[in-house]
Kinemage of the C-alpha trace (Angstrom):
@kinemage 1
@onewidth
@group {chain A} dominant
@subgroup {mainchain}
@vectorlist {calphas} color= white
{ca met a 1} P -37.581 -5.922 4.467
{ca ile a 2} L -33.884 -6.465 3.619
{ca gln a 3} L -32.836 -3.671 1.406
{ca ala a 4} L -29.689 -3.991 -0.492
{ca pro a 5} L -27.468 -2.886 -3.834
{ca leu a 6} L -28.472 -4.345 -7.470
{ca arg a 7} L -25.450 -6.267 -7.508
{ca ala a 8} L -25.699 -10.269 -7.815
{ca asn a 9} L -22.476 -11.170 -6.639
{ca glu a 10} L -20.173 -11.624 -3.192
{ca asp a 11} L -18.040 -8.511 -2.483
{ca asp a 12} L -14.532 -7.982 -1.488
{ca asp a 13} L -15.043 -8.189 2.313
{ca gly a 14} L -17.254 -11.315 2.287
{ca gly a 15} L -20.698 -9.584 2.182
{ca phe a 16} L -23.449 -10.460 -0.171
{ca val a 17} L -25.781 -8.417 -1.770
{ca leu a 18} L -28.847 -8.624 -3.506
{ca gly a 19} L -29.567 -10.477 -7.451
{ca gly a 20} L -28.354 -14.208 -7.133
{ca trp a 21} L -29.473 -14.677 -3.556
{ca val a 22} L -32.588 -13.188 -3.208
{ca gln a 23} L -34.864 -16.987 -3.974
{ca pro a 24} L -33.204 -18.840 -0.939
{ca tyr a 25} L -34.898 -15.908 1.600
{ca met a 26} L -38.279 -15.686 -0.104
{ca asp a 27} L -39.927 -16.034 3.095
{ca gln a 28} L -38.859 -12.310 3.613
{ca thr a 29} L -39.595 -9.108 1.566
{ca ile a 30} L -36.860 -8.387 -0.039
{ca ala a 31} L -36.502 -5.095 -1.841
{ca asp a 32} L -33.947 -2.819 -3.409
{ca thr a 33} L -32.954 0.828 -2.316
{ca arg a 34} L -34.135 3.949 -4.327
{ca ala a 35} L -30.290 4.650 -5.343
{ca thr a 36} L -29.615 2.769 -8.626
{ca ser a 37} L -27.217 3.635 -11.050
{ca pro a 38} L -27.268 6.625 -13.478
{ca gly a 39} L -29.300 5.968 -16.881
{ca leu a 40} L -30.309 2.504 -15.566
{ca arg a 41} L -32.940 2.796 -12.787
{ca leu a 42} L -35.516 0.747 -14.827
{ca leu a 43} L -33.744 -1.713 -15.679
{ca glu a 44} L -32.381 -2.503 -12.782
{ca arg a 45} L -35.357 -2.289 -11.079
{ca tyr a 46} L -36.918 -4.736 -13.554
{ca ala a 47} L -33.997 -7.133 -12.830
{ca val a 48} L -34.967 -7.149 -8.903
{ca glu a 49} L -38.056 -7.957 -9.593
{ca leu a 50} L -37.009 -10.489 -12.382
{ca gly a 51} L -35.143 -11.982 -9.342
{ca gly a 52} L -37.875 -12.383 -7.011
{ca gly a 53} L -37.277 -8.937 -4.749
{ca tyr a 54} L -39.393 -5.849 -5.384
{ca asn a 55} L -39.124 -2.529 -5.450
{ca ser a 56} L -38.623 0.042 -2.496
{ca arg a 57} L -39.449 3.678 -3.179
{ca phe a 58} L -39.339 5.699 -6.126
{ca gly a 59} L -39.028 8.839 -5.211
{ca leu a 60} L -38.563 10.917 -2.232
{ca asp a 61} L -42.348 12.126 -2.725
{ca asp a 62} L -42.950 7.763 -2.021
{ca gly a 63} L -42.930 7.810 2.128
{ca val a 64} L -40.621 9.810 4.393
{ca val a 65} L -37.684 8.969 6.305
{ca val a 66} L -36.665 10.158 9.319
{ca thr a 67} L -32.736 10.343 9.561
{ca ala a 68} L -30.750 11.335 12.695
{ca asn a 69} L -30.472 15.132 11.015
{ca his a 70} L -34.454 15.221 11.573
{ca ile a 71} L -34.194 13.531 15.258
{ca ser a 72} L -31.561 16.104 15.932
{ca ile a 73} L -33.694 19.187 14.764
{ca val a 74} L -36.975 17.884 16.400
{ca gly a 75} L -35.139 16.940 19.113
{ca glu a 76} L -36.616 13.405 19.536
{ca val a 77} L -37.589 10.111 17.498
{ca thr a 78} L -41.472 10.653 19.303
{ca ala a 79} L -42.127 14.259 18.039
{ca ala a 80} L -40.672 13.688 14.374
{ca val a 81} L -42.385 10.732 13.387
{ca arg a 82} L -45.969 12.752 15.083
{ca met a 83} L -44.629 16.209 12.982
{ca ala a 84} L -44.698 13.618 9.950
{ca lys a 85} L -48.208 11.854 10.209
{ca glu a 86} L -49.692 15.100 10.500
{ca lys a 87} L -48.143 16.522 7.456
{ca leu a 88} L -48.603 13.292 5.383
{ca gly a 89} L -51.749 11.257 4.503
{ca tyr a 90} L -52.302 8.273 5.830
{ca leu a 91} L -51.119 6.302 2.542
{ca his a 92} L -47.345 7.313 2.953
{ca lys a 93} L -45.070 4.850 5.336
{ca ile a 94} L -42.962 6.581 7.511
{ca ala a 95} L -39.663 4.848 8.526
{ca val a 96} L -37.642 5.847 10.533
{ca glu a 97} L -33.539 5.330 10.747
{ca val a 98} L -32.378 4.026 14.413
{ca ser a 99} L -28.985 4.540 15.880
{ca asn a 100} L -29.578 2.358 19.442
{ca glu a 101} L -32.568 0.286 20.915
{ca asn a 102} L -34.111 3.819 22.636
{ca glu a 103} L -34.757 4.806 18.946
{ca val a 104} L -36.390 1.618 17.806
{ca lys a 105} L -38.491 2.078 20.851
{ca asp a 106} L -39.321 4.815 20.161
{ca ala a 107} L -40.211 5.073 17.129
{ca val a 108} L -42.726 1.724 17.197
{ca lys a 109} L -44.423 3.122 20.004
{ca ala a 110} L -44.570 6.691 18.222
{ca gly a 111} L -46.358 4.470 15.276
{ca ala a 112} L -43.633 4.292 12.709
{ca asp a 113} L -44.587 1.751 9.511
{ca ala a 114} L -40.433 0.222 9.119
{ca val a 115} L -37.135 0.939 11.121
{ca leu a 116} L -34.585 1.320 9.145
{ca ile a 117} L -31.167 -0.862 10.810
{ca ala a 118} L -27.929 0.380 8.887
{ca asp a 119} L -24.905 -1.363 8.985
{ca leu a 120} L -25.022 -2.784 12.109
{ca ser a 121} L -22.617 -6.646 13.369
{ca ser a 122} L -25.445 -9.227 12.648
{ca thr a 123} L -25.630 -9.338 16.819
{ca asp a 124} L -27.101 -5.805 16.941
{ca phe a 125} L -29.003 -5.959 13.971
{ca ala a 126} L -30.435 -9.176 16.299
{ca arg a 127} L -31.043 -7.326 18.811
{ca phe a 128} L -32.980 -4.431 17.360
{ca ala a 129} L -35.027 -6.727 15.636
{ca ala a 130} L -36.054 -8.588 18.384
{ca thr a 131} L -36.703 -4.845 20.440
{ca ala a 132} L -38.972 -3.992 17.194
{ca arg a 133} L -40.656 -7.029 16.913
{ca glu a 134} L -41.587 -7.503 20.827
{ca leu a 135} L -43.323 -4.123 20.470
{ca ser a 136} L -45.176 -4.626 16.777
{ca ser a 137} L -45.166 -7.701 14.682
{ca ser a 138} L -46.795 -5.373 12.039
{ca val a 139} L -43.697 -2.827 11.798
{ca ala a 140} L -41.378 -3.625 8.535
{ca ile a 141} L -37.630 -4.545 9.931
{ca glu a 142} L -35.903 -2.600 7.221
{ca cys a 143} L -31.305 -3.957 6.754
{ca leu a 144} L -29.623 -1.518 5.066
{ca gly a 145} L -25.776 -1.787 4.478
{ca lys a 146} L -23.427 -4.664 4.005
{ca ile a 147} L -26.714 -7.289 3.935
{ca thr a 148} L -25.277 -10.810 4.958
{ca pro a 149} L -26.321 -14.351 4.291
{ca ala a 150} L -26.559 -13.962 8.714
{ca ile a 151} L -28.365 -11.122 8.540
{ca ala a 152} L -31.067 -12.733 6.587
{ca val a 153} L -31.293 -15.125 8.679
{ca ile a 154} L -32.010 -13.011 11.550
{ca ala a 155} L -34.160 -10.968 9.444
{ca ser a 156} L -36.129 -13.628 8.499
{ca gly a 157} L -37.170 -15.169 12.210
C-alpha cells in the first residue's frame, strides 16, 4: 500500500504526491493518510476515492500503529506487536513503523498486518519490501513520505 498526501502534482524536489498519478499504478492499493487539511477531511477523502485510491484510517481508533516510541518503551518490536494483539479485537489491524531490516523481520514474524516504511531511498525501500515479502506474502507494505515513481514501481512488484 502506498500512502501519500493529497496533492496531485510534482513537488519542488521531484517527488510525486497522490492524485493524478493514481491510475498508472492501479495494480497497487494506493491509499491516503489520516492527515488532511483542517476542515477538508471529507472532501479530500472523497477526492482520493474519485481518483481511484482508497481511504486509510479515519481515526485513531481504526487500528494501531506501533511507532519507535512504543518500541523503545516496550523494548522490542515483537513484544510491542504481541501486546497490541492481546489488547485489541481481531478486527483491528496492527501496523509497525520500521527503520531497519531487523525491525521488518521482527514485525512480520510477530504477526503485524502491515509494515510502514518511511522516507527511504528507492534502494532501501526495495530491500525492506523484499525482506517483508520473503517472510509473508500477505503483509501489507506501506510507503510513507515522499512517494516517487521508482518507489511506486517497487511497491507494485
